[in-house]
C-alpha positions in Angstrom: 26.2 13.2 -8.2 24.7 10.5 -10.5 21.8 8.6 -9.2 21.2 5.0 -10.2 17.8 4.0 -8.9 16.1 0.6 -9.1 12.7 -0.4 -7.6 11.9 -4.1 -6.8 8.1 -4.2 -6.7 4.9 -6.2 -7.5 2.2 -4.3 -9.4 -0.8 -4.8 -7.1 1.1 -3.8 -4.0 -0.3 -0.7 -2.4 3.1 -0.5 -0.6 5.0 -0.5 -3.8 2.6 2.0 -5.2 3.6 4.4 -2.4 7.2 4.3 -3.7 6.1 4.7 -7.3 4.0 7.8 -6.4 6.9 9.3 -4.4 9.4 8.8 -7.2 7.0 10.3 -9.7 6.4 13.3 -7.4 10.1 14.0 -7.4 10.5 13.3 -11.1 13.1 10.6 -10.5 14.0 8.2 -13.3 14.4 4.6 -12.2 14.5 1.1 -13.4 11.4 -1.0 -12.4 11.9 -4.7 -11.8 8.7 -6.8 -11.3 9.1 -9.6 -8.8 7.5 -13.0 -8.9 6.8 -13.4 -5.2 6.3 -17.2 -5.6 9.8 -17.4 -6.9 11.7 -14.4 -5.5 14.7 -13.2 -7.3 18.3 -13.6 -6.0 18.5 -9.8 -6.1 15.4 -9.3 -3.8 16.8 -11.9 -1.3 20.1 -10.2 -1.3 18.8 -6.7 -1.0 16.2 -7.5 1.7 17.5 -10.6 3.5 15.6 -9.9 6.7 12.0 -9.7 5.5 12.5 -10.9 1.9 9.7 -8.7 0.6 8.9 -5.8 -1.7 9.2 -2.9 -2.2 12.9 -2.4 -2.1 14.5 0.8 -3.5 18.1 0.3 -4.6 20.0 3.6 -4.7 23.5 3.5 -6.1 23.7 -0.2 -5.1 22.4 0.3 -1.6 19.0 -1.0 -0.5 16.3 0.8 1.4 13.3 -1.3 2.6 9.8 -0.7 4.0 7.5 1.6 2.0 7.2 4.5 4.4 10.9 4.4 5.2 11.6 4.5 1.5 9.2 7.5 0.9 11.0 9.4 3.7 14.4 8.5 2.2 13.3 9.8 -1.2 12.1 13.0 0.4 15.4 13.5 2.2 17.7 12.7 -0.7 15.8 14.7 -3.4 15.0 17.8 -1.3 14.7 20.3 -4.1 11.3 19.4 -5.3 7.8 18.7 -3.8 8.7 18.1 -0.1 6.5 15.4 1.4 6.9 16.3 5.1 6.6 19.8 6.7 9.7 21.5 8.0 8.1 22.3 11.4 9.0 19.5 13.8 5.6 19.2 15.4 3.7 19.0 12.1 6.3 16.6 10.8 5.7 14.4 13.9 2.0 14.6 13.3 2.3 13.5 9.7 4.3 10.5 10.8 1.7 9.7 13.5 -1.1 9.5 10.9 1.0 7.5 8.5 1.6 5.0 11.2 -2.1 5.0 12.1 -2.8 4.0 8.5 -0.1 1.3 8.7 -1.5 -0.2 11.9 -5.3 0.1 11.2 -5.7 -0.5 7.5 -2.6 -2.3 6.1 -3.3 -5.9 5.7 -1.0 -8.6 4.5 -2.3 -8.4 0.9 -0.8 -10.2 -2.0 2.3 -8.0 -2.2 3.9 -10.0 0.5 3.4 -13.6 -0.6 5.9 -15.6 1.3 7.3 -12.6 3.1 7.4 -11.5 6.7 7.4 -8.3 8.7 4.5 -6.1 9.6 2.6 -6.8 6.3 3.9 -10.3 5.8 1.7 -12.9 4.2 2.7 -16.1 5.9 2.2 -19.3 3.9 1.9 -22.6 5.6 1.7 -25.9 3.7 -1.4 -27.9 4.6 -1.3 -31.7 4.3 1.2 -31.7 1.4 -1.4 -30.2 -0.9 1.1 -28.0 -2.7 0.6 -24.4 -3.5 -3.2 -24.7 -3.8 -3.4 -26.1 -0.3 -1.7 -23.1 1.3 -3.3 -21.6 4.4 -3.1 -17.8 4.3 -2.6 -15.8 7.5 -2.2 -12.0 7.8 -1.1 -10.0 10.8 -3.1 -6.8 10.3 -6.1 -7.9 8.2 -9.1 -5.7 8.5 -9.1 -4.7 4.8 -8.2 -8.2 3.7 -11.2 -9.7 5.6 -13.6 -7.7 3.5 -12.7 -9.6 0.4 -11.5 -12.9 1.9 -14.2 -13.7 4.4 -18.0 -13.9 4.6 -20.8 -13.5 7.1 -20.2 -12.1 10.6 -16.4 -11.9 10.2 -16.8 -9.8 7.1 -19.4 -7.6 8.7 -17.0 -6.9 11.6 -14.2 -6.1 9.2 -16.4 -3.7 7.2 -17.4 -1.9 10.4 -13.8 -1.6 11.6 -12.8 -0.4 8.1 -15.5 2.3 8.0 -14.7 3.5 11.5 -11.0 3.9 10.6 -11.8 5.9 7.6 -14.3 8.1 9.5 -11.4 8.9 11.9 -9.3 9.8 8.9 -12.1 12.0 7.6 -12.0 13.8 10.9 -8.3 14.5 10.5 -8.7 15.6 6.9 -11.4 18.0 7.9 -12.0 20.6 5.2 -8.4 20.6 3.9 -7.8 19.5 0.3 -5.0 17.2 1.4 -4.0 15.8 4.8 -1.0 18.2 5.0 -3.1 21.2 4.0 -2.9 22.8 0.6 -0.2 20.5 -0.7 -0.1 16.7 -1.4 2.3 15.1 1.1 3.4 12.2 3.2 0.1 11.1 4.7 -1.6 11.4 1.3 1.1 9.1 -0.2 0.6 6.6 2.6 -3.2 6.3 2.1 -4.0 7.0 -1.6 -2.6 3.7 -2.9 -5.4 1.9 -1.1 -7.9 3.6 -3.4 -6.9 1.2 -6.1 -8.4 -1.6 -3.9 -11.6 0.2 -3.1 -13.6 -1.4 -5.9 -12.5 -4.8 -4.7 -13.6 -4.0 -1.1 -16.9 -2.6 -2.2 -17.7 -5.5 -4.6 -16.9 -8.3 -2.2 -18.2 -6.4 0.8 -21.4 -5.2 -0.9 -21.2 -1.6 0.5 -20.3 1.8 -0.7 -17.3 3.6 0.7 -18.5 6.9 -0.8 -21.8 6.6 1.0 -20.0 6.0 4.3 -17.0 8.3 3.9 -17.7 10.9 1.1 -14.9 13.2 2.2 -12.4 10.3 1.7 -13.6 9.7 -1.9 -13.6 13.4 -2.7 -10.0 13.6 -1.4 -9.0 10.5 -3.4 -10.4 12.0 -6.6 -8.4 15.2 -6.0 -5.3 13.0 -5.5 -6.1 11.1 -8.8 -6.0 14.4 -10.6 -2.3 14.4 -10.0 -0.3 12.7 -12.8 2.1 11.2 -10.3 -0.8 9.4 -8.7 -2.9 8.5 -11.7 0.1 7.0 -13.5 1.2 5.0 -10.5 -2.0 3.3 -9.4 -3.4 0.3 -11.4 -7.0 0.3 -12.6 -9.4 -0.7 -9.9 -11.0 -3.4 -12.1 -7.6 -4.9 -12.8 -7.0 -5.2 -9.0 -10.5 -6.8 -8.7 -9.8 -9.3 -11.4 -6.5 -10.2 -9.8 -8.2 -10.7 -6.4 -10.8 -13.0 -8.0 -7.9 -15.1 -9.6 -6.0 -15.2 -6.3 -9.1 -16.4 -4.3 -9.5 -19.2 -6.8 -5.8 -20.0 -6.8 -5.7 -20.4 -3.0 -9.1 -22.1 -2.8 -10.7 -19.2 -0.9 -14.1 -19.2 -2.8 
């Protein structure tokens, strides 16, 4: 069976990065289409009419939406190489639990969802007819976002929550090389893409993730040794430069 695969994405999106890593792990060839989320393409609106957001995987003309759903879909369709989830039902359920934990505790609305909705949606509300630079930004789950978007007490609270969450994840990781054990898998894919944003969090938040959570950084460096990960995540400094631009664009300085 021939596979025609297209990915609608936006380069700084940690959600899109998950799909890129998954496709690379399986060795799947695909067409990448970068979306301008201030001017969404007719294809994106057609393929994801409910949330109108990226990433969207189009497989033989049929869309699959939401990053973790897409990763599981890829794992089920291309079964013959590098399984992401364990075969044991209990361990599979446990992997899904921790991926959902990451989704709930860390995932903010980040730039990938400009104008979108859903769990990670960045909702834009016009303020006083000021145009795009007068947009008020609001995220649903925003612990990570607050580290670079706020200051003072609000930022300190966000940093504390962020570190506490990663310490919990360190406990789950334990002494294992990857969250699933000896092999890179579903939970690793769900989390590693945030590594590309770590420099941004540390720079704006004036703290060291490695000093607080050394096991997480050691794990991330192991993941980055994989070609599928290293080639799918943007450079951390490029993400930082983009965030600086975005803060200025939206008047968040």
